[in-house]
N, CA, C and O atoms as a CHARMM CRD file, in Angstrom:
* protein
*
  316
    1    1 MET  N      0.84600  -1.17300   0.00000 PROA 1      0.00000
    2    1 MET  CA     0.00000   0.00000   0.00000 PROA 1      0.00000
    3    1 MET  C      0.89300   1.23800   0.00000 PROA 1      0.00000
    4    1 MET  O      1.79200   1.36100   0.83100 PROA 1      0.00000
    5    2 LYS  N      0.64500   2.13800  -0.91700 PROA 2      0.00000
    6    2 LYS  CA     1.39800   3.38600  -0.97900 PROA 2      0.00000
    7    2 LYS  C      0.61300   4.49000  -0.29400 PROA 2      0.00000
    8    2 LYS  O     -0.59300   4.63600  -0.49600 PROA 2      0.00000
    9    3 THR  N      1.31100   5.25700   0.51100 PROA 3      0.00000
   10    3 THR  CA     0.67500   6.35800   1.22900 PROA 3      0.00000
   11    3 THR  C      1.55900   7.59200   1.14400 PROA 3      0.00000
   12    3 THR  O      2.74500   7.51100   0.82600 PROA 3      0.00000
   13    4 ARG  N      0.96200   8.71200   1.43000 PROA 4      0.00000
   14    4 ARG  CA     1.69000   9.97600   1.49900 PROA 4      0.00000
   15    4 ARG  C      1.26300  10.66900   2.77700 PROA 4      0.00000
   16    4 ARG  O      0.07600  10.75300   3.09100 PROA 4      0.00000
   17    5 VAL  N      2.25500  11.16600   3.51100 PROA 5      0.00000
   18    5 VAL  CA     1.99600  11.95600   4.71300 PROA 5      0.00000
   19    5 VAL  C      2.47700  13.36800   4.42400 PROA 5      0.00000
   20    5 VAL  O      3.63300  13.57600   4.05600 PROA 5      0.00000
   21    6 VAL  N      1.58300  14.34000   4.59100 PROA 6      0.00000
   22    6 VAL  CA     1.91600  15.74700   4.37800 PROA 6      0.00000
   23    6 VAL  C      1.90900  16.42900   5.73900 PROA 6      0.00000
   24    6 VAL  O      0.91400  16.39200   6.46400 PROA 6      0.00000
   25    7 VAL  N      3.03500  17.05100   6.07400 PROA 7      0.00000
   26    7 VAL  CA     3.19100  17.73100   7.35900 PROA 7      0.00000
   27    7 VAL  C      3.33500  19.23000   7.08700 PROA 7      0.00000
   28    7 VAL  O      4.18400  19.64600   6.29900 PROA 7      0.00000
   29    8 THR  N      2.50500  20.02500   7.73900 PROA 8      0.00000
   30    8 THR  CA     2.54700  21.47400   7.56800 PROA 8      0.00000
   31    8 THR  C      2.49900  22.15300   8.93500 PROA 8      0.00000
   32    8 THR  O      2.00000  21.59400   9.91200 PROA 8      0.00000
   33    9 LEU  N      3.02800  23.36300   8.97500 PROA 9      0.00000
   34    9 LEU  CA     2.95000  24.12900  10.21000 PROA 9      0.00000
   35    9 LEU  C      1.50500  24.52300  10.49100 PROA 9      0.00000
   36    9 LEU  O      0.73600  24.79100   9.56800 PROA 9      0.00000
   37   10 LYS  N      1.14500  24.55500  11.75400 PROA 10     0.00000
   38   10 LYS  CA    -0.18500  25.01900  12.13100 PROA 10     0.00000
   39   10 LYS  C     -0.31300  26.48600  11.72100 PROA 10     0.00000
   40   10 LYS  O      0.67500  27.21900  11.73300 PROA 10     0.00000
   41   11 PRO  N     -1.52800  26.92100  11.35800 PROA 11     0.00000
   42   11 PRO  CA    -1.71800  28.30200  10.88400 PROA 11     0.00000
   43   11 PRO  C     -1.22700  29.36600  11.86100 PROA 11     0.00000
   44   11 PRO  O     -0.81400  30.44500  11.43600 PROA 11     0.00000
   45   12 SER  N     -1.26500  29.08600  13.14600 PROA 12     0.00000
   46   12 SER  CA    -0.86700  30.09200  14.14100 PROA 12     0.00000
   47   12 SER  C      0.64900  30.19200  14.32600 PROA 12     0.00000
   48   12 SER  O      1.12800  31.06700  15.04700 PROA 12     0.00000
   49   13 VAL  N      1.41200  29.29500  13.67400 PROA 13     0.00000
   50   13 VAL  CA     2.87000  29.27300  13.83200 PROA 13     0.00000
   51   13 VAL  C      3.51900  30.06700  12.70500 PROA 13     0.00000
   52   13 VAL  O      3.18200  29.88400  11.53500 PROA 13     0.00000
   53   14 LEU  N      4.45200  30.95000  13.06100 PROA 14     0.00000
   54   14 LEU  CA     5.18400  31.72100  12.05300 PROA 14     0.00000
   55   14 LEU  C      6.01000  30.78200  11.18500 PROA 14     0.00000
   56   14 LEU  O      6.52900  29.77700  11.67100 PROA 14     0.00000
   57   15 ASP  N      6.13200  31.10900   9.89900 PROA 15     0.00000
   58   15 ASP  CA     6.84800  30.28300   8.93400 PROA 15     0.00000
   59   15 ASP  C      7.91500  31.11600   8.23200 PROA 15     0.00000
   60   15 ASP  O      7.67400  31.61800   7.13400 PROA 15     0.00000
   61   16 PRO  N      9.09900  31.27500   8.84800 PROA 16     0.00000
   62   16 PRO  CA    10.12700  32.11900   8.22900 PROA 16     0.00000
   63   16 PRO  C     10.60900  31.59300   6.88100 PROA 16     0.00000
   64   16 PRO  O     10.92700  32.38600   5.99500 PROA 16     0.00000
   65   17 GLN  N     10.66900  30.26900   6.70700 PROA 17     0.00000
   66   17 GLN  CA    11.07100  29.72900   5.40500 PROA 17     0.00000
   67   17 GLN  C     10.03400  30.07100   4.34300 PROA 17     0.00000
   68   17 GLN  O     10.38300  30.44600   3.22400 PROA 17     0.00000
   69   18 GLY  N      8.77600  29.94100   4.69400 PROA 18     0.00000
   70   18 GLY  CA     7.71700  30.29600   3.75300 PROA 18     0.00000
   71   18 GLY  C      7.79000  31.76000   3.36400 PROA 18     0.00000
   72   18 GLY  O      7.61000  32.10700   2.19600 PROA 18     0.00000
   73   19 LYS  N      8.05600  32.63000   4.35000 PROA 19     0.00000
   74   19 LYS  CA     8.18000  34.06300   4.06500 PROA 19     0.00000
   75   19 LYS  C      9.36600  34.33400   3.14300 PROA 19     0.00000
   76   19 LYS  O      9.26600  35.15700   2.23400 PROA 19     0.00000
   77   20 ALA  N     10.49200  33.64500   3.37100 PROA 20     0.00000
   78   20 ALA  CA    11.66700  33.82200   2.52100 PROA 20     0.00000
   79   20 ALA  C     11.38300  33.37000   1.09000 PROA 20     0.00000
   80   20 ALA  O     11.79600  34.02800   0.13500 PROA 20     0.00000
   81   21 ILE  N     10.68400  32.26000   0.94400 PROA 21     0.00000
   82   21 ILE  CA    10.31200  31.76500  -0.38900 PROA 21     0.00000
   83   21 ILE  C      9.36300  32.74500  -1.06600 PROA 21     0.00000
   84   21 ILE  O      9.50100  33.04500  -2.25200 PROA 21     0.00000
   85   22 GLU  N      8.40300  33.23700  -0.29800 PROA 22     0.00000
   86   22 GLU  CA     7.46600  34.23700  -0.82500 PROA 22     0.00000
   87   22 GLU  C      8.21200  35.45600  -1.34900 PROA 22     0.00000
   88   22 GLU  O      7.94300  35.92400  -2.45600 PROA 22     0.00000
   89   23 GLY  N      9.15600  35.97400  -0.55200 PROA 23     0.00000
   90   23 GLY  CA     9.93900  37.13100  -0.97300 PROA 23     0.00000
   91   23 GLY  C     10.76400  36.84100  -2.21100 PROA 23     0.00000
   92   23 GLY  O     10.87000  37.68900  -3.09700 PROA 23     0.00000
   93   24 ALA  N     11.35500  35.64700  -2.28500 PROA 24     0.00000
   94   24 ALA  CA    12.16300  35.28000  -3.44900 PROA 24     0.00000
   95   24 ALA  C     11.30500  35.19200  -4.70500 PROA 24     0.00000
   96   24 ALA  O     11.71600  35.65600  -5.76900 PROA 24     0.00000
   97   25 LEU  N     10.13100  34.60600  -4.59600 PROA 25     0.00000
   98   25 LEU  CA     9.23800  34.50800  -5.75000 PROA 25     0.00000
   99   25 LEU  C      8.84900  35.89000  -6.25200 PROA 25     0.00000
  100   25 LEU  O      8.82700  36.14400  -7.45600 PROA 25     0.00000
  101   26 LYS  N      8.54000  36.78600  -5.30600 PROA 26     0.00000
  102   26 LYS  CA     8.16100  38.14700  -5.69000 PROA 26     0.00000
  103   26 LYS  C      9.33500  38.88300  -6.32400 PROA 26     0.00000
  104   26 LYS  O      9.15300  39.64200  -7.27600 PROA 26     0.00000
  105   27 SER  N     10.55200  38.65900  -5.79300 PROA 27     0.00000
  106   27 SER  CA    11.72600  39.32500  -6.37200 PROA 27     0.00000
  107   27 SER  C     12.04800  38.80000  -7.77300 PROA 27     0.00000
  108   27 SER  O     12.71300  39.47800  -8.55600 PROA 27     0.00000
  109   28 LEU  N     11.58000  37.60700  -8.08200 PROA 28     0.00000
  110   28 LEU  CA    11.73700  37.05000  -9.42700 PROA 28     0.00000
  111   28 LEU  C     10.67200  37.56800 -10.39100 PROA 28     0.00000
  112   28 LEU  O     10.65400  37.20200 -11.56600 PROA 28     0.00000
  113   29 GLY  N      9.78900  38.41800  -9.88300 PROA 29     0.00000
  114   29 GLY  CA     8.76300  39.01100 -10.73000 PROA 29     0.00000
  115   29 GLY  C      7.51500  38.16000 -10.88500 PROA 29     0.00000
  116   29 GLY  O      6.70200  38.41100 -11.77400 PROA 29     0.00000
  117   30 LEU  N      7.35300  37.16500 -10.03900 PROA 30     0.00000
  118   30 LEU  CA     6.16300  36.31600 -10.11100 PROA 30     0.00000
  119   30 LEU  C      5.03100  37.00000  -9.35300 PROA 30     0.00000
  120   30 LEU  O      4.90500  36.86300  -8.13700 PROA 30     0.00000
  121   31 GLU  N      4.22000  37.73200 -10.08900 PROA 31     0.00000
  122   31 GLU  CA     3.11800  38.49300  -9.49600 PROA 31     0.00000
  123   31 GLU  C      1.96700  37.55600  -9.13500 PROA 31     0.00000
  124   31 GLU  O      1.75600  36.52700  -9.77600 PROA 31     0.00000
  125   32 GLY  N      1.24100  37.93200  -8.11200 PROA 32     0.00000
  126   32 GLY  CA     0.06400  37.17300  -7.71500 PROA 32     0.00000
  127   32 GLY  C      0.30500  36.20900  -6.56300 PROA 32     0.00000
  128   32 GLY  O     -0.63900  35.58200  -6.08300 PROA 32     0.00000
  129   33 VAL  N      1.54800  36.07800  -6.11100 PROA 33     0.00000
  130   33 VAL  CA     1.83200  35.21200  -4.95900 PROA 33     0.00000
  131   33 VAL  C      1.46600  35.99100  -3.69700 PROA 33     0.00000
  132   33 VAL  O      2.11600  36.97800  -3.35300 PROA 33     0.00000
  133   34 ALA  N      0.42100  35.53600  -3.01800 PROA 34     0.00000
  134   34 ALA  CA    -0.04700  36.23700  -1.82600 PROA 34     0.00000
  135   34 ALA  C      0.69900  35.77900  -0.57600 PROA 34     0.00000
  136   34 ALA  O      1.04900  36.59600   0.27600 PROA 34     0.00000
  137   35 SER  N      0.94200  34.47300  -0.46700 PROA 35     0.00000
  138   35 SER  CA     1.67800  33.95500   0.68300 PROA 35     0.00000
  139   35 SER  C      2.15600  32.54300   0.37600 PROA 35     0.00000
  140   35 SER  O      1.62700  31.86600  -0.50600 PROA 35     0.00000
  141   36 VAL  N      3.17000  32.11500   1.12700 PROA 36     0.00000
  142   36 VAL  CA     3.72300  30.77400   0.96500 PROA 36     0.00000
  143   36 VAL  C      3.91600  30.17000   2.34800 PROA 36     0.00000
  144   36 VAL  O      4.42800  30.83100   3.25200 PROA 36     0.00000
  145   37 ARG  N      3.51000  28.92700   2.51300 PROA 37     0.00000
  146   37 ARG  CA     3.78200  28.15100   3.72700 PROA 37     0.00000
  147   37 ARG  C      4.46900  26.88100   3.26200 PROA 37     0.00000
  148   37 ARG  O      3.99200  26.22400   2.33600 PROA 37     0.00000
  149   38 GLN  N      5.56200  26.53200   3.88000 PROA 38     0.00000
  150   38 GLN  CA     6.29500  25.34700   3.45900 PROA 38     0.00000
  151   38 GLN  C      5.97400  24.17800   4.38300 PROA 38     0.00000
  152   38 GLN  O      5.48400  24.36400   5.49700 PROA 38     0.00000
  153   39 GLY  N      6.25700  22.98300   3.90700 PROA 39     0.00000
  154   39 GLY  CA     6.00300  21.78400   4.69900 PROA 39     0.00000
  155   39 GLY  C      6.88200  20.63800   4.24300 PROA 39     0.00000
  156   39 GLY  O      7.87100  20.84000   3.53800 PROA 39     0.00000
  157   40 LYS  N      6.51300  19.43200   4.65000 PROA 40     0.00000
  158   40 LYS  CA     7.26300  18.23000   4.31700 PROA 40     0.00000
  159   40 LYS  C      6.30000  17.19400   3.75700 PROA 40     0.00000
  160   40 LYS  O      5.13100  17.13700   4.13600 PROA 40     0.00000
  161   41 VAL  N      6.82400  16.36900   2.83700 PROA 41     0.00000
  162   41 VAL  CA     6.04700  15.26900   2.26700 PROA 41     0.00000
  163   41 VAL  C      6.83600  13.98000   2.44800 PROA 41     0.00000
  164   41 VAL  O      8.02800  13.93200   2.14400 PROA 41     0.00000
  165   42 PHE  N      6.18000  12.94200   2.93900 PROA 42     0.00000
  166   42 PHE  CA     6.77900  11.62500   3.09100 PROA 42     0.00000
  167   42 PHE  C      5.96800  10.63500   2.26800 PROA 42     0.00000
  168   42 PHE  O      4.77400  10.46200   2.50900 PROA 42     0.00000
  169   43 ASP  N      6.60300   9.98500   1.30400 PROA 43     0.00000
  170   43 ASP  CA     5.96400   8.90300   0.55700 PROA 43     0.00000
  171   43 ASP  C      6.38400   7.60300   1.22500 PROA 43     0.00000
  172   43 ASP  O      7.57100   7.28200   1.29200 PROA 43     0.00000
  173   44 ILE  N      5.40500   6.86200   1.71600 PROA 44     0.00000
  174   44 ILE  CA     5.66500   5.65400   2.50100 PROA 44     0.00000
  175   44 ILE  C      4.94100   4.48000   1.85000 PROA 44     0.00000
  176   44 ILE  O      3.75400   4.56700   1.53600 PROA 44     0.00000
  177   45 GLU  N      5.66100   3.39200   1.65400 PROA 45     0.00000
  178   45 GLU  CA     5.05000   2.16700   1.13900 PROA 45     0.00000
  179   45 GLU  C      4.97100   1.16300   2.27900 PROA 45     0.00000
  180   45 GLU  O      5.98000   0.83900   2.90500 PROA 45     0.00000
  181   46 LEU  N      3.77100   0.67600   2.54200 PROA 46     0.00000
  182   46 LEU  CA     3.54900  -0.28900   3.61100 PROA 46     0.00000
  183   46 LEU  C      3.43900  -1.69500   3.02300 PROA 46     0.00000
  184   46 LEU  O      2.89300  -1.87300   1.93400 PROA 46     0.00000
  185   47 ALA  N      3.94600  -2.67000   3.72800 PROA 47     0.00000
  186   47 ALA  CA     3.86200  -4.06500   3.28600 PROA 47     0.00000
  187   47 ALA  C      3.09300  -4.86700   4.32600 PROA 47     0.00000
  188   47 ALA  O      3.44200  -4.86500   5.50700 PROA 47     0.00000
  189   48 GLY  N      2.05900  -5.54300   3.88600 PROA 48     0.00000
  190   48 GLY  CA     1.30600  -6.42200   4.76600 PROA 48     0.00000
  191   48 GLY  C      0.41900  -5.71900   5.76700 PROA 48     0.00000
  192   48 GLY  O     -0.06900  -6.34500   6.70800 PROA 48     0.00000
  193   49 VAL  N      0.20100  -4.42900   5.58200 PROA 49     0.00000
  194   49 VAL  CA    -0.65900  -3.67100   6.49700 PROA 49     0.00000
  195   49 VAL  C     -1.65300  -2.88700   5.66000 PROA 49     0.00000
  196   49 VAL  O     -1.27200  -2.18500   4.72300 PROA 49     0.00000
  197   50 GLU  N     -2.94000  -3.01000   6.00300 PROA 50     0.00000
  198   50 GLU  CA    -3.97900  -2.29600   5.26100 PROA 50     0.00000
  199   50 GLU  C     -5.05600  -1.78700   6.20100 PROA 50     0.00000
  200   50 GLU  O     -5.08300  -2.12600   7.38400 PROA 50     0.00000
  201   51 GLY  N     -5.93400  -0.97400   5.65900 PROA 51     0.00000
  202   51 GLY  CA    -7.11300  -0.50600   6.38600 PROA 51     0.00000
  203   51 GLY  C     -6.79000   0.24200   7.66500 PROA 51     0.00000
  204   51 GLY  O     -5.89100   1.08200   7.70700 PROA 51     0.00000
  205   52 GLU  N     -7.54500  -0.08300   8.70800 PROA 52     0.00000
  206   52 GLU  CA    -7.41400   0.61100   9.99200 PROA 52     0.00000
  207   52 GLU  C     -6.03900   0.38900  10.61800 PROA 52     0.00000
  208   52 GLU  O     -5.50700   1.28000  11.28000 PROA 52     0.00000
  209   53 ALA  N     -5.45900  -0.80100  10.41200 PROA 53     0.00000
  210   53 ALA  CA    -4.12100  -1.07900  10.94600 PROA 53     0.00000
  211   53 ALA  C     -3.09100  -0.15000  10.29900 PROA 53     0.00000
  212   53 ALA  O     -2.18300   0.33200  10.97500 PROA 53     0.00000
  213   54 ALA  N     -3.22600   0.09700   9.01500 PROA 54     0.00000
  214   54 ALA  CA    -2.32000   1.00900   8.30800 PROA 54     0.00000
  215   54 ALA  C     -2.48400   2.42400   8.84300 PROA 54     0.00000
  216   54 ALA  O     -1.49700   3.12200   9.07800 PROA 54     0.00000
  217   55 ASP  N     -3.72400   2.84600   9.03400 PROA 55     0.00000
  218   55 ASP  CA    -3.97700   4.18500   9.57600 PROA 55     0.00000
  219   55 ASP  C     -3.37000   4.33400  10.96800 PROA 55     0.00000
  220   55 ASP  O     -2.77200   5.36400  11.27900 PROA 55     0.00000
  221   56 ARG  N     -3.52200   3.30900  11.80500 PROA 56     0.00000
  222   56 ARG  CA    -2.94700   3.34600  13.15300 PROA 56     0.00000
  223   56 ARG  C     -1.42400   3.45600  13.09200 PROA 56     0.00000
  224   56 ARG  O     -0.82200   4.26100  13.80300 PROA 56     0.00000
  225   57 LEU  N     -0.81100   2.64300  12.24200 PROA 57     0.00000
  226   57 LEU  CA     0.64000   2.65100  12.09200 PROA 57     0.00000
  227   57 LEU  C      1.14200   4.02400  11.63800 PROA 57     0.00000
  228   57 LEU  O      2.12000   4.54300  12.17600 PROA 57     0.00000
  229   58 LEU  N      0.46900   4.60400  10.65000 PROA 58     0.00000
  230   58 LEU  CA     0.88500   5.90500  10.12100 PROA 58     0.00000
  231   58 LEU  C      0.67000   7.02700  11.13000 PROA 58     0.00000
  232   58 LEU  O      1.50600   7.92500  11.24100 PROA 58     0.00000
  233   59 ARG  N     -0.43400   6.98900  11.86200 PROA 59     0.00000
  234   59 ARG  CA    -0.66000   7.98900  12.91200 PROA 59     0.00000
  235   59 ARG  C      0.42900   7.90500  13.98000 PROA 59     0.00000
  236   59 ARG  O      0.92300   8.92500  14.45900 PROA 59     0.00000
  237   60 GLU  N      0.79500   6.67900  14.34600 PROA 60     0.00000
  238   60 GLU  CA     1.84500   6.48800  15.33900 PROA 60     0.00000
  239   60 GLU  C      3.18400   7.02800  14.82100 PROA 60     0.00000
  240   60 GLU  O      3.92700   7.66900  15.56500 PROA 60     0.00000
  241   61 ALA  N      3.48600   6.76700  13.54700 PROA 61     0.00000
  242   61 ALA  CA     4.72200   7.27700  12.94600 PROA 61     0.00000
  243   61 ALA  C      4.73700   8.80100  12.96400 PROA 61     0.00000
  244   61 ALA  O      5.76700   9.41200  13.25000 PROA 61     0.00000
  245   62 CYS  N      3.60800   9.40600  12.66200 PROA 62     0.00000
  246   62 CYS  CA     3.51600  10.87000  12.67300 PROA 62     0.00000
  247   62 CYS  C      3.67900  11.41900  14.07800 PROA 62     0.00000
  248   62 CYS  O      4.42300  12.37500  14.29600 PROA 62     0.00000
  249   63 GLU  N      2.99100  10.82100  15.02000 PROA 63     0.00000
  250   63 GLU  CA     3.02400  11.31400  16.39800 PROA 63     0.00000
  251   63 GLU  C      4.40700  11.14500  17.03400 PROA 63     0.00000
  252   63 GLU  O      4.82300  11.97600  17.84100 PROA 63     0.00000
  253   64 LYS  N      5.12400  10.06500  16.67000 PROA 64     0.00000
  254   64 LYS  CA     6.40900   9.77500  17.30500 PROA 64     0.00000
  255   64 LYS  C      7.60400  10.37700  16.57800 PROA 64     0.00000
  256   64 LYS  O      8.62400  10.66000  17.20600 PROA 64     0.00000
  257   65 LEU  N      7.49600  10.58100  15.24300 PROA 65     0.00000
  258   65 LEU  CA     8.68700  10.99200  14.51800 PROA 65     0.00000
  259   65 LEU  C      8.45700  12.03000  13.42000 PROA 65     0.00000
  260   65 LEU  O      9.17800  13.02500  13.35400 PROA 65     0.00000
  261   66 LEU  N      7.47400  11.81300  12.57100 PROA 66     0.00000
  262   66 LEU  CA     7.35500  12.61600  11.35300 PROA 66     0.00000
  263   66 LEU  C      6.89000  14.04000  11.59000 PROA 66     0.00000
  264   66 LEU  O      7.27600  14.94500  10.85000 PROA 66     0.00000
  265   67 ALA  N      6.06700  14.25800  12.60900 PROA 67     0.00000
  266   67 ALA  CA     5.51400  15.59100  12.85800 PROA 67     0.00000
  267   67 ALA  C      5.71600  15.98500  14.31500 PROA 67     0.00000
  268   67 ALA  O      5.59600  15.16000  15.22200 PROA 67     0.00000
  269   68 ASN  N      6.02200  17.24600  14.51900 PROA 68     0.00000
  270   68 ASN  CA     6.03900  17.81700  15.86300 PROA 68     0.00000
  271   68 ASN  C      4.63500  18.36900  16.08400 PROA 68     0.00000
  272   68 ASN  O      4.33600  19.49200  15.67700 PROA 68     0.00000
  273   69 THR  N      3.78600  17.59300  16.71900 PROA 69     0.00000
  274   69 THR  CA     2.35900  17.93300  16.78400 PROA 69     0.00000
  275   69 THR  C      2.05900  19.16600  17.63100 PROA 69     0.00000
  276   69 THR  O      0.91500  19.61700  17.68000 PROA 69     0.00000
  277   70 ILE  N      3.06200  19.70900  18.28900 PROA 70     0.00000
  278   70 ILE  CA     2.85300  20.96700  19.02100 PROA 70     0.00000
  279   70 ILE  C      2.71100  22.10900  18.02100 PROA 70     0.00000
  280   70 ILE  O      1.89900  23.01300  18.22100 PROA 70     0.00000
  281   71 VAL  N      3.49900  22.07300  16.94200 PROA 71     0.00000
  282   71 VAL  CA     3.49400  23.17200  15.97200 PROA 71     0.00000
  283   71 VAL  C      3.10400  22.73800  14.55700 PROA 71     0.00000
  284   71 VAL  O      2.97400  23.57900  13.66800 PROA 71     0.00000
  285   72 GLU  N      2.91700  21.42900  14.34100 PROA 72     0.00000
  286   72 GLU  CA     2.62100  20.94100  12.98800 PROA 72     0.00000
  287   72 GLU  C      1.35200  20.09500  12.95500 PROA 72     0.00000
  288   72 GLU  O      1.00100  19.42400  13.92500 PROA 72     0.00000
  289   73 ASN  N      0.68100  20.14800  11.82000 PROA 73     0.00000
  290   73 ASN  CA    -0.43800  19.26100  11.50600 PROA 73     0.00000
  291   73 ASN  C      0.05800  18.23500  10.50400 PROA 73     0.00000
  292   73 ASN  O      1.05500  18.46400   9.81900 PROA 73     0.00000
  293   74 TYR  N     -0.62800  17.11100  10.41400 PROA 74     0.00000
  294   74 TYR  CA    -0.30000  16.13400   9.38800 PROA 74     0.00000
  295   74 TYR  C     -1.57200  15.57500   8.77100 PROA 74     0.00000
  296   74 TYR  O     -2.62700  15.52400   9.40300 PROA 74     0.00000
  297   75 ALA  N     -1.44000  15.15800   7.51200 PROA 75     0.00000
  298   75 ALA  CA    -2.55600  14.52900   6.80000 PROA 75     0.00000
  299   75 ALA  C     -2.03000  13.28000   6.12700 PROA 75     0.00000
  300   75 ALA  O     -0.95800  13.29300   5.52300 PROA 75     0.00000
  301   76 ILE  N     -2.78800  12.19800   6.23200 PROA 76     0.00000
  302   76 ILE  CA    -2.42400  10.92900   5.62500 PROA 76     0.00000
  303   76 ILE  C     -3.29300  10.70500   4.40900 PROA 76     0.00000
  304   76 ILE  O     -4.51900  10.78800   4.47600 PROA 76     0.00000
  305   77 GLN  N     -2.63300  10.41800   3.28600 PROA 77     0.00000
  306   77 GLN  CA    -3.34500  10.19600   2.01300 PROA 77     0.00000
  307   77 GLN  C     -2.98900   8.81000   1.49400 PROA 77     0.00000
  308   77 GLN  O     -1.81300   8.45100   1.42900 PROA 77     0.00000
  309   78 HSD  N     -3.99600   8.03700   1.12600 PROA 78     0.00000
  310   78 HSD  CA    -3.77000   6.70900   0.55700 PROA 78     0.00000
  311   78 HSD  C     -3.96700   6.75700  -0.95100 PROA 78     0.00000
  312   78 HSD  O     -4.86400   7.43800  -1.44900 PROA 78     0.00000
  313   79 ASP  N     -3.12400   6.02800  -1.67400 PROA 79     0.00000
  314   79 ASP  CA    -3.29400   5.92800  -3.13000 PROA 79     0.00000
  315   79 ASP  C     -4.34400   4.91700  -3.48000 PROA 79     0.00000
  316   79 ASP  O     -4.62200   4.69900  -4.65900 PROA 79     0.00000
């Protein structure tokens, strides 16, 4: 089973990297960029785990390692 975990900063957390990217895009003349927030993407392939067990495993991975849940949100997407 192929999955993707997307980790992003919570809206209330400042994102200096996103601001720097936003400024760089604007300095390149790319008009219309209102704001940028950066994050992380993890493509994970699971073997022998499906359904609710897969969701439990991925949530545990996010809570223990992939995301700092104090300042980040995560979303799990299945292919």
